[in-house]
N, C-alpha and C positions, 0 to 999 in steps of 0.2 A: 646521208644515208648509209643503211647498215647491209655492207656488200655481203655479208654471211648469209644474213636472212633472205636477200634478193636471189643467192644462189641455190638457198636452200630451197624455196620457191619454184624455180626453175627445174630443180631435181626432182620436186613432188610430182610434176605433170611430167617430166621428159622420159625419166627411168620406165614408168610402166607404159607409156605408149611406145617406146623403143621395145619393150617386151612384147607387147601386143604385135608389134608389126614383122616381130622375128618370128611368131608363133603362126599369126594369121596369112601371111603372105604365102610361105610354102604351103599350107593346106588349102589356100584357094587356088593353087597354082595347080596343083595335084587333082584338085576337084573339076577344073576346066580341062583339063586333059583327060580325064576319065569319062567324061560324060559326052556321050556321042549322039548326032542330031538334034543338036540345040540349035535353035535357029539364030543367025548371024546377029540381031541385034541382042538377043539374050546374052551370046558368048562375048559381045561388045560392053555390054553393059557389068559383065561380071570382070573383064579386064579393067574396065575404068575403075570399078570398085577396090580391084588391089592395086593399081596405081594410086588411089587416093589413101589407102591402107598405108602403103609403102612409104607415103611421105607424110605422115600424121607428126612425126616428130619435127618436121621442119617448119610447120607451123608454130608449135609451140616455141621453139627457138624464136620465130619472127615475132611473136606477140610477146614474149619477153624481152627481146632485145627492142620491141617500140615503146614499152612502158618503161622500162630503165633508162633509155635514154631520152625520153620525155621527162622525167623526173630530175634529170641532169642537165636539161637544156641543151641536148646535144641534136642532131638532124636525126630524129626518129625515123623518119620516111626512111630515108638513106641507110638506116639500121635494119629497120624491118625487110628492107629489099634483100640486104646481103644476108640476114637472117634465113630468109626464104631459097636462097641459093646456095648458100654454105653452111646451114645450120651451126653445129658445134664449134667449127672453126670460126665462125663468126663470132661465136659468143667469147671463145678464147681471146680472138683478136680485141674485142670489147672490153674485156677484162684488163686485159694486160696495158691497154691505152689508160684506162680508167685508174690502176695502181701506178703507170710511170706518172700522170698529172698529178696524184697526189702526193708523190714523191718528190715531185719539182716545186709544187705548192709548199711543203715544209721545208725544201732547204733554201727557199727565197726568204 
C-alpha cells in the first residue's frame, strides 16, 4: 500500500470540507440568531443542519480509516468508529501504528 498516496486522498477530501465547515457553521449560526419568528421545527431543522455540516470532516476521516484498515486487513469497523469520534487524532494514531508495524517487520 502506498501510504503517501492514501494520505493525499484523505487530504483531498478533508481539507476542503474542513474549510466549508469553518465558513458555513458561523454563517448558519448568525442566520439562525438573526431570524425572528421562525417556527420551532424550522429552527430545529436549521440547528440540525448546522450540526451535520460541523461534523462532515468526521465522516471523511471515518470513511478513510474504514477503507485503509480494510486494505491492510485490520479491524476496519473499530477504526471507522474511532474516526467518527476522534477524526484527525484517529488518523494520526492509525498512521503511527502502521509505520511502527512496518519498522518492526523490516527489523525482523
